[in-house]
C-alpha positions as CSV (number, residue, x, y, z in Angstrom):
1,M,5.8,-24.7,-23.0
2,A,4.6,-21.2,-21.9
3,A,5.3,-18.3,-24.2
4,E,8.0,-15.8,-23.1
5,R,6.2,-13.1,-21.0
6,R,7.1,-9.4,-21.3
7,L,7.3,-7.5,-18.0
8,Y,6.9,-3.8,-17.8
9,Y,6.3,-1.3,-15.1
10,L,3.7,1.5,-15.0
11,P,5.8,4.7,-14.7
12,A,4.6,5.3,-11.1
13,A,5.6,1.8,-10.1
14,R,9.1,2.2,-11.6
15,A,9.4,5.5,-9.7
16,E,8.4,3.8,-6.4
17,F,10.9,1.0,-7.0
18,V,13.8,3.4,-7.7
19,D,12.8,5.7,-4.8
20,A,12.7,2.8,-2.3
21,A,16.0,1.4,-3.5
22,T,17.6,4.9,-3.2
23,R,16.3,5.4,0.3
24,Y,17.6,2.0,1.5
25,E,21.0,2.6,-0.1
26,T,21.2,6.1,1.5
27,A,20.3,4.7,4.9
28,R,22.9,1.9,4.7
29,E,25.3,1.0,1.9
30,G,24.4,-2.3,0.3
31,I,20.8,-2.5,1.5
32,G,19.5,-0.7,-1.6
33,V,21.3,-3.3,-3.8
34,R,19.8,-6.1,-1.7
35,F,16.3,-4.6,-2.1
36,I,16.8,-4.5,-5.9
37,D,18.0,-8.1,-6.0
38,T,15.0,-9.2,-3.9
39,V,12.5,-7.4,-6.2
40,E,14.2,-8.8,-9.3
41,D,14.1,-12.4,-7.8
42,A,10.4,-11.9,-7.0
43,L,9.7,-10.7,-10.5
44,A,11.4,-13.7,-12.0
45,M,9.1,-16.0,-10.0
46,I,6.1,-13.9,-10.9
47,V,7.0,-14.1,-14.7
48,A,7.4,-17.9,-14.4
49,A,4.0,-18.5,-12.7
50,P,1.9,-15.3,-12.5
51,E,-1.3,-16.9,-11.4
52,R,0.5,-18.6,-8.4
53,W,0.0,-15.5,-6.1
54,P,-3.4,-14.4,-4.7
55,L,-5.5,-11.6,-5.9
56,A,-4.8,-8.4,-4.2
57,P,-7.1,-7.4,-1.4
58,R,-9.7,-4.7,-1.8
59,V,-9.8,-5.1,-5.6
60,H,-12.6,-6.7,-7.6
61,P,-11.3,-10.0,-9.2
62,R,-12.2,-8.8,-12.7
63,R,-9.5,-6.1,-12.4
64,G,-7.0,-9.0,-12.1
65,A,-4.4,-7.4,-9.7
66,R,-2.3,-9.9,-7.8
67,R,0.0,-9.4,-4.9
68,Y,3.4,-10.8,-4.1
69,V,4.7,-10.0,-0.6
70,L,8.4,-9.6,-0.2
71,R,9.9,-11.5,2.7
72,R,12.8,-9.4,3.6
73,F,11.4,-6.0,3.1
74,P,8.0,-4.5,4.0
75,F,6.9,-4.2,0.4
76,S,4.5,-5.9,-2.0
77,I,4.6,-6.1,-5.7
78,I,1.2,-5.5,-7.2
79,Y,0.9,-6.8,-10.8
80,R,-1.6,-8.0,-13.3
81,L,-1.5,-10.3,-16.3
82,V,-2.3,-8.4,-19.5
83,G,-3.3,-10.8,-22.2
84,E,-1.4,-14.1,-22.4
85,D,2.1,-12.8,-22.6
86,E,2.5,-9.4,-20.7
87,L,2.8,-8.6,-17.1
88,E,2.3,-5.1,-15.8
89,V,3.8,-4.1,-12.5
90,V,1.2,-1.7,-11.0
91,A,3.0,-0.8,-7.8
92,V,6.0,-1.6,-5.6
93,A,4.0,-0.7,-2.5
94,H,5.1,-0.3,1.1
95,Q,2.9,-2.5,3.2
96,K,2.2,0.1,5.9
97,R,1.9,3.3,4.0
98,R,-1.2,4.5,2.2
99,P,-2.9,1.0,1.8
100,G,-4.6,0.6,-1.5
101,Y,-3.5,3.9,-3.0
102,W,-2.4,1.9,-6.2
103,T,-6.0,0.8,-7.0
104,R,-6.4,4.1,-8.9
105,R,-3.9,2.8,-11.4
106,L,-6.0,-0.2,-12.4
107,P,-8.4,0.0,-15.4
């Protein structure tokens, strides 16, 4: 049985997530909540099997960044496995805006 993994956000990734949810909710009531639920569901799947999703494009494999593409929203979750039991959310990135900007956040 796999050890319980701890999930945490880089501060910039948390800010992106909150900003996107706020923008969606401001545009149309209920969409921001749906976005939050979608991201949380995706993170649950990532925590359960972090190596299931492909390495992020434009990043050297040794940096370990992976990408989960949301189906209902134009966002990707960029994350990396840190050690055996920690997952770091590097970005909640819009798929069409500033591609690859989050690579600066990787070690």
